C-alpha positions, -999 to +999 in steps of 0.1 A: +444+190-928+479+207-923+466+237-934+441+235-906+463+223-881+481+255-889+455+280-885+440+260-858+471+267-836+477+304-853+440+311-835+452+296-802+482+315-801+460+345-810+437+338-780+464+335-756+483+364-765+446+381-762+439+367-726+479+375-713+473+409-729+438+414-712+455+404-676+483+430-681+459+459-690+433+445-664+462+445-632+475+477-646+439+494-649+422+478-620+437+491-587+425+468-555+434+492-530+405+511-544+380+486-534+392+482-495+360+490-480+342+464-504+369+441-494+360+445-458+324+443-461+326+411-480+350+399-449+320+412-426+291+390-446+311+361-459+334+357-430+319+371-402+356+389-394+365+424-393+394+433-417+417+462-413+441+467-441+459+497-434+489+488-462+485+483-499+473+453-521+495+438-544+481+415-573+484+396-602+462+376-625+478+358-653+489+328-651+494+333-613+469+350-595+488+366-571+481+386-542+503+406-515+485+421-483+507+447-462+494+461-425+463+440-421+444+431-391+417+408-382+392+410-353+360+392-346+330+410-348+316+411-315+349+428-302+363+447-335+387+469-315+407+440-300+420+423-329+431+391-323+458+385-355+478+411-373+506+410-399+531+429-416+527+412-449+514+380-462+524+373-499+514+345-520+503+333-556+482+307-573+482+291-609+450+303-623+442+273-645+448+247-624+421+260-599+396+251-623+401+213-616+403+222-583+439+219-577+456+249-558+496+252-572+513+280-551+549+294-556+564+307-527+538+315-500+557+342-472+544+352-438+560+384-423+556+395-386+525+375-377+512+383-342+486+361-326+468+370-296+446+343-280+433+357-244+407+338-221+388+363-197+379+361-160+345+342-169+366+319-189+355+327-222+379+327-253+385+350-279+390+328-306+356+317-297+339+343-313+356+338-347+332+338-375+299+344-350+277+372-353+270+399-331+239+396-311+212+413-333+199+446-313+161+437-303+138+462-293+123+454-252+091+432-260+095+428-291+092+391-303+121+370-313+125+372-351+111+341-368+137+314-385+136+325-424+131+297-452+169+303-461+183+289-427+159+262-432+174+253-467+208+260-452+203+231-428+201+207-454+225+185-457+256+188-489+279+166-505+310+169-493+334+184-512+364+166-530+396+176-517+416+203-527+453+188-546+477+210-524+509+222-543+532+249-523+568+259-542+578+265-501+564+282-472+583+307-449+570+325-418+597+354-401+592+370-371+561+353-362+546+352-322+521+332-307+504+344-274+484+331-250+471+352-215+447+338-188+434+363-169+417+339-149+446+325-138+470+348-141+491+322-166+507+336-198+521+315-226+541+326-253+557+317-285+583+345-298+609+353-332+591+321-348+606+309-377+597+284-400+607+270-435+596+244-459+608+226-488+582+220-516+548+213-503+531+182-521+509+155-512+522+123-498+560+132-504+587+140-475+584+181-470+620+191-453+612+215-426+631+238-401+614+258-375+628+279-343+611+297-314+618+309-282+591+297-256+580+312-223+560+311-198+551+332-167+542+308-136+566+298-132+589+321-150+604+296-177+624+305-210+629+279-240+650+280-270+637+258-296+649+241-330+631+217-350+645+198-379+631+169-401+608+155-428+569+160-432+552+138-449+511+145-452+487+115-469+457+131-465+441+104-484+448+080-458+449+104-427+485+097-420+510+120-407+548+113-405+574+136-389+604+113-400+641+121-385+625+145-364+653+159-342+642+185-313+667+202-292+671+237-273+678+249-237+655+255-211+669+282-186+642+297-155+633+303-122+634+264-116+664+259-125+680+287-101+699+302-128+710+273-146+704+257-178+690+225-187+705+217-228+680+191-241+672+172-271+650+146-289+652+124-320+632+098-334+608+085-363+566+101-353+534+088-371+497+097-367+478+075-377+441+092-377+420+065-392+437+039-371+435+063-337+473+055-336+503+071-329+540+062-328+572+075-316+600+046-329+637+053-325+636+076-293+671+092-286+664+123-255+695+136-236+689+160-211+721+171-200+735+142-184+710+119-187+707+094-221+676+074-233+664+054-259+630+038-260+598+037-285+563+044-277+526+037-294+494+055-284+460+036-292+425+047-290+428+083-296+398+093-300+384+076-264+411+072-238+448+069-252+465+040-240+504+043-239+530+010-243+562+010-255+598+008-235+625+031-221+663+025-214+682+048-195+720+045-197+740+047-165+743+086-155+752+103-123+716+120-109+733+134-082+753+159-105+721+160-128+703+172-105+726+196-093+727+208-127+694+220-134+692+237-103+675+215-078+692+200-044+686+164-032+685+158+006+713+151+026+732+116+021+761+097+021+795+112-004+788+094-038+754+088-034+729+084-065+762+087-085+754+051-107+721+049-117+705+030-145+672+019-154+655-007-183+619-010-184+583-011-201+563+018-202+524+019-195+508+048-194+469+068-196+456+107-192+455+098-157+479+066-149+514+055-154+531+022-147+571+009-154+565-033-156+597-056-161+621-029-140+658-037-144+671-007-119+705-004-110+709+021-079+748+026-073+752-006-054+721-022-054+700-037-085+657-040-083+634-058-103+595-054-107+571-028-111+560+008-097+532+022-108+511+054-099+472+047-106+460+077-100+482+112-107+447+130-087+453+110-055+490+099-063+480+062-056+514+046-056+517+008-063+552-010-060+565-046-060+603-049-057+632-073-054+666-061-043+698-081-038+713-056-016+701-021-004+719+004+024+688+029+036+711+042+056+734+054+024+707+073+017+690+087+048+699+126+062+728+125+088+715+136+126+706+165+129+737+192+152+713+192+178+708+157+179+742+144+179+754+174+206+728+160+229+738+123+223+777+137+231+769+147+261+748+118+274+775+096+264+803+117+278+781+114+315+778+076+308+814+072+303+826+097+337+800+074+356+814+039+340+846+052+350+838+061+386+822+026+393+852+006+375+876+027+395+858+019+426+854-016+419+818-015+433+827+005+463+819+040+455+779+050+458+753+043+435+754+064+404+722+092+402+692+082+383+693+102+343+673+133+349+677+145+312+657+137+281+675+109+260+652+115+230+653+143+204+621+169+203+627+175+165+594+169+142+598+132+131+570+129+106+560+145+075+520+141+086+508+163+058+523+140+032+513+108+053+477+122+054+476+126+018+494+089+009+476+063-011+504+034-014+505-003-015+538-018-016+555-052-014+592-051-012+620-077-002+657-075+000+684-099-001+701-080+021+691-044+038+710-023+058+688-004+076+697+019+113+730+001+109+714-030+113+726-060+083+689-077+075+692-109+057+662-115+030+642-091+043+606-085+032+581-052+039+546-055+028+527-018+039+497+001+027+485+033+033+449+052+026+428+085+042+461+089+069+464+054+083+494+037+073+496-002+077+528-022+084+511-057+075+546-075+078+582-066+083+607-099+089+642-106+082+671-121+092+696-106+121+728-118+126+717-157+125+682-147+144+656-134+132+629-106+135+591-098+130+570-066+128+536-053+124+514-025+130+497+007+121+504+046+121+474+069+121+483+105+111+446+117+111+448+127+148+465+163+156+491+137+173+501+106+154+487+074+171+516+042+169+504+011+173+533-019+170+539-053+181+572-070+174+590-103+180+626-108+179+640-143+179+675-151+196+692-120+186+729-111+197+717-083+219+754-066+222+751-063+179+718-044+181+729-018+206+768-017+191+747-007+158+731+020+175+765+037+185+761+024+222+782+004+249+762-028+252+762-040+290+757-073+284+758-097+255+739-124+246+704-142+225+677-122+232+645-132+226+614-103+228+579-100+223+558-068+226+530-049+219+533-012+225+513+026+214+524+057+217+515+092+203+534+124+192+557+134+162+588+132+178+609+108+194+602+125+229+568+129+226+565+087+215+584+076+242+566+095+272+533+082+258+547+046+252+525+018+272+520-015+263+540-046+274+565-070+264+586-098+276+625-110+272+645-138+275+685-136+273+703-168+265+739-180+269+749-141+277+773-124+300+771-093+320+798-072+307+826-057+330+802-063+360+814-094+389+787-101+406+804-131+420+827-105+433+799-077+448+785-112+464+817-115+484+823-085+496+792-088+513+800-120+527+828-105+535+814-080+554+790-102+575+824-124+580+843-089+594+867-096+572+886-081+539+887-099+505+928-107+499+929-100+466+914-084+433+890-092+412+898-123+390+875-114+360+853-083+351+822-100+338+794-124+349+784-154+325+749-166+330+724-189+317+695-173+314+680-136+319+642-134+319+616-111+326+582-091+317+577-053+315+549-034+318+548+002+304+532+029+312+543+064+300+576+059+288+586+037+327+587+000+322+580-019+354+602-052+357+585-072+390+600-106+380+635-103+366+657-134+370+689-141+364+706-177+364+742-175+371+765-204+378+763-210+414+741-184+422+703-173+416+694-135+407+660-119+411+652-085+406+622-060+409+624-023+393+615-002+368+636+013+334+626+050+326+629+049+293+624+088+289+656+090+303+672+057+295+675+056+338+670+024+357+662+020+394+663-020+407+666-038+440+685-073+433+686-103+458+713-129+450+712-163+463+746-180+464+764-212+463+798-187+473+828-188+460+827-216+432+862-208+420+894-236+425+907-216+451+879-195+468+883-162+489+890-171+525+866-142+533+842-157+510+836-188+521+804-196+524+794-220+550+757-235+563+748-202+579+747-184+543+728-211+528+691-199+515+702-162+522+695-135+497+721-114+493+707-076+482+722-054+457+709-020+445+714-008+406+707+029+396+718+046+372+725+049+334+707+018+318+737+015+297+763+008+328+736-022+333+756-046+364+781-020+366+758+004+385+749-022+408+765-021+445+760-037+478+725-023+494+737-021+529+707-009+543+691-041+533+724-062+543+718-049+580+685-068+577+705-102+563+730-098+595+700-094+617+681-124+601+713-146+605+719-136+641+683-141+652+691-179+636+723-182+654+706-175+689+674-201+678+699-226+670+713-218+709+681-221+723+680-254+708+712-264+721+705-250+759+670-259+765+673-295+747+641-314+753+636-300+788+609-277+775+578-276+760+582-270+720+559-242+722+577-220+744+611-229+723+591-215+695+578-181+711+620-175+725+628-181+687+605-157+675+615-132+698+649-131+686+636-130+653+616-098+652 
């Protein structure tokens, strides 16, 4: 037995030596370069590709089946003159004996100078779609189409799926590869250049170290990205699972959108693709982009249908303004320090057409928000928002007034100040101020009509305190929606200076001139606080209650005011007319009729009142107020006039019914006797609206009528005294009427 075993061993050794010798002889006596034409024909017949071999073919047979191709290119049979791929060198070797067991054991695989060119023509056809296809046969005109061959029917028979081949490679190296894509229909071009790829040993169900670098670029817009990818790839083909563990992608982005600046970015985490379960995951996410840092996790389900993405996102506090500047972008003008502290924690849900941020915890400078923001349809830009905030200063994030608007405001303030100084200096004895003639409103474009026309929004917002146009609104709530160019303010309400307000309305941007329809209610809000917040000097103090319903059209302040129509009613309680002593004005009128001069200076500059009320009818920017009434201790004021909102001017005729000087020490020239009882003393108020009662003067023209009436009453009294009961009542009345005409 020992001898038999020894003999068998010698025989096997001899056979092995013979095989090695035969392989050595075959590889040295057989040169595949002599058979390039046959190899090209096999590629045409079997793979349906056009293979061009410009370089040498090197090979080995045993124990490695080795192959090296130099200067090779591949094209489709349909367009053989335009190769879609070429390479400088491909080198690989495979163990021969494992191939018999359907196992592929390879040594190092090297690819040098690979160029892959993908192109879509103007008809939308891609050159890769022709790979493996035969060119259409040249059929003579009028000849019938060839019948299907029996072999084709046999090929159509279902075959048993081949058993999976076991893959075993010592390493894979790709140097200086390039992939480009050119779309002639859109003119867009994409490319990946200087691709370097290296791996460790490639085995199924084991971690494969991987490193890749490339330069990516596009032409619309012009962008260039330097990328580097590291990690360990794990392929479990039997389970259809693919993992990328300790993945790290980093690089730099430059290009036209960044205005010459650079964004440095990185992304890390564990990536899993489970094709059997149609699930993909990215856990342990760490993302950075310049100053921005984020953590999170994402999971995608239903990969074979409509992918559904869920997960969480946490963005650490960062300076958003500096980040935007670092990527070459410009934010709208805001107050200094705005968007310097931004932080976000949220759950994420997304599909290919939508995204939603739920359970939001957003910190924006000094404000905190919670709630939900979603874009339900990217194509329609359908925005949905339900947010609550503790405090939010809207003014901080709005652009300041333009220089043109500032100049107009300054000019008007100067005009009003000059008129006011004259009025105060003359204590009401100066001529009436002129009515303003210049528009008080901006002609600049007010609304982004094109953007609003496309808006699809539904918002429900609430704030503990909201600052809007310098007004501190408590417990503010806003509910609005917009679609198809019609924006609806369902409700805007809140507390304001211990009062409250509410508004609703619509804005229709579908017509060439946008149309505004607004209804408001203000309840017991200090009127002076509202005016002071707008930088205006209030003419009065008091708690105003106002209801209004107005319409207007246009896309500037001036256009809206000039088309303003509607109605309003107002009441101001427990107020004061500032820098306007109506009692002094009245005393001046009484002293004039008494032919006396007031002995002292005005004792006060304000006029307190119990109630000021009226109704307004607006027509094209002019508000008519026929029933102004003011209740003042010791007097009643009636007014009839117009407020021209276009120039913020007023013109009123006012009548005062007075009890006289009710002070402890009345002025002798302002004593009220029986002859003044029931007399309506006339005033005329004209000038800038901001002056209020400071623009009022005694109406001398109407005062003469009062004097005539008083003279007639006095003559009537004398007629009664002289005639007594000696004449008939009819004659007395006729004589009185004669003197009262």
